[in-house]
C-alpha positions in Angstrom: 8.6 11.3 -20.4 9.7 13.6 -23.2 7.9 16.8 -23.6 6.8 16.0 -27.2 4.4 13.3 -25.9 6.4 10.3 -27.2 7.1 7.4 -25.0 10.7 7.1 -23.9 12.8 4.5 -25.8 14.2 1.7 -23.8 13.2 0.4 -20.4 12.3 2.8 -17.7 14.4 2.6 -14.5 12.2 1.6 -11.6 11.7 4.1 -8.8 11.8 2.7 -5.3 11.3 4.1 -1.8 12.2 2.5 1.5 10.4 3.6 4.7 10.1 2.3 8.3 6.8 2.8 10.1 5.6 1.8 13.5 4.3 -1.8 13.8 0.6 -1.6 13.1 -2.0 -3.1 15.5 -3.2 -6.6 14.8 -6.5 -7.0 13.0 -8.3 -7.8 16.3 -7.3 -4.4 17.7 -8.1 -2.2 14.6 -11.9 -1.8 15.0 -14.4 -1.2 17.7 -18.2 -1.2 17.5 -19.9 2.1 18.3 -23.6 1.7 18.3 -24.2 -0.3 15.1 -21.1 1.0 13.3 -17.6 -0.4 13.1 -15.0 2.4 13.4 -11.2 2.5 13.8 -10.1 1.9 17.3 -8.0 4.5 19.1 -5.0 2.3 18.7 -5.5 2.1 14.9 -6.1 5.9 14.7 -2.8 6.5 16.6 -1.0 4.1 14.2 -2.3 5.9 11.1 -1.4 9.3 12.6 2.1 8.1 13.6 2.6 6.6 10.1 1.7 9.9 8.5 4.1 11.7 10.7 6.9 9.3 9.8 6.2 9.9 6.1 6.1 13.6 6.6 9.5 13.4 8.4 10.9 11.3 5.5 9.8 14.1 3.1 11.5 16.7 5.2 14.7 14.6 5.3 14.7 14.1 1.6 14.0 10.4 1.7 10.7 10.9 0.0 11.2 13.3 -2.9 8.5 15.0 -5.0 9.8 13.1 -8.1 9.6 9.7 -6.4 6.1 10.5 -5.2 5.0 11.5 -8.7 6.5 8.3 -10.2 4.8 6.1 -7.6 1.4 7.8 -8.2 1.6 7.2 -11.9 2.7 3.5 -11.9 1.7 0.0 -11.0 3.4 -0.9 -7.7 5.2 -3.6 -6.0 5.1 -3.5 -2.2 7.4 -5.4 0.1 6.6 -5.4 3.8 8.8 -6.9 6.5 7.0 -7.0 9.9 9.3 -7.1 12.9 7.3 -8.6 15.8 8.2 -8.8 19.5 7.5 -12.6 19.5 7.4 -15.2 16.8 4.0 -16.7 17.2 1.7 -14.2 18.9 0.6 -12.4 15.7 -0.4 -13.4 12.2 1.8 -12.1 9.4 -1.1 -10.6 7.5 -3.0 -9.0 10.4 -1.4 -5.6 9.9 -1.3 -5.6 6.1 -4.4 -3.7 5.3 -4.0 -0.9 7.8 -0.3 -0.5 6.9 -1.1 -0.3 3.2 -4.0 2.1 3.8 -1.8 4.4 6.0 1.1 4.3 3.6 -1.0 4.9 0.5 -3.1 7.6 2.2 -0.1 9.5 3.4 1.6 9.3 0.0 -1.5 10.0 -2.1 -1.3 6.6 -3.8 -4.2 4.4 -4.9 -3.7 1.0 -3.3 -5.5 -0.6 -6.3 -2.3 0.0 -8.2 -0.5 -2.6 -6.1 0.1 -5.6 -8.4 2.9 -7.4 -6.5 2.9 -7.9 -2.8 5.4 -9.6 -0.5 5.1 -10.1 3.3 7.9 -11.3 5.6 7.8 -12.0 9.3 10.8 -11.3 11.5 11.4 -10.9 15.2 12.9 -7.9 17.0 11.6 -7.8 20.5 13.2 -4.4 21.3 12.2 -2.5 18.1 8.9 -3.8 16.6 8.2 -2.1 13.3 7.3 -2.6 9.6 9.9 -1.9 7.0 8.3 -1.1 3.6 9.8 -0.9 0.1 7.7 0.5 -2.7 8.7 0.1 -6.3 7.3 1.1 -9.6 6.7 -1.7 -12.0 6.9 -0.6 -15.6 6.7 -4.0 -17.4 3.7 -5.5 -15.7 0.9 -6.9 -17.9 -2.3 -8.5 -16.9 -3.0 -12.0 -18.2 -4.9 -11.4 -21.5 -5.9 -15.1 -21.9 -8.9 -14.8 -19.6 -12.1 -13.4 -20.9 -15.0 -12.4 -18.7 -17.8 -14.9 -19.3 -20.5 -13.4 -17.0 -23.8 -12.3 -18.4 -23.7 -9.0 -20.2 -25.5 -6.1 -18.7 -29.0 -6.0 -19.9 -30.7 -2.8 -21.0 -34.2 -2.0 -19.6 -37.1 -3.1 -21.7 -38.7 0.1 -23.1 -41.1 -1.6 -25.6 -44.2 -1.4 -23.4 
């Protein structure tokens, strides 16, 4: 953005980032009950730690640049995840989505509420299970303005008594 505060003229080129992370655990292996609380399982904790290490390594290798991280933090995002499983039918495609997105966004300092476009693909690679991720800034996204919230308005407390 120009230093005078004006918006740049013309379209903004999207910023994209491609990363490969370990295959996250399935949803049935992500949480355990401890007392009355649900907490991340050891397997899920290891995945999140390994994902963070992979992103730190990508920073050191120049794959993740400070400029790209800043652009991703300040934009709406498209996320494309390709899960490579060991077998075709053992796991659901979406079972690792939330933990993969949480680990990715946490390590990059992104807010996952900025994700407005999400694509999942299932592939098979028995020797190298993983998730390949591409993040992309989306500058021309707009929310549908034709919908109006019709719920009851918030009421103010009655102070007349």
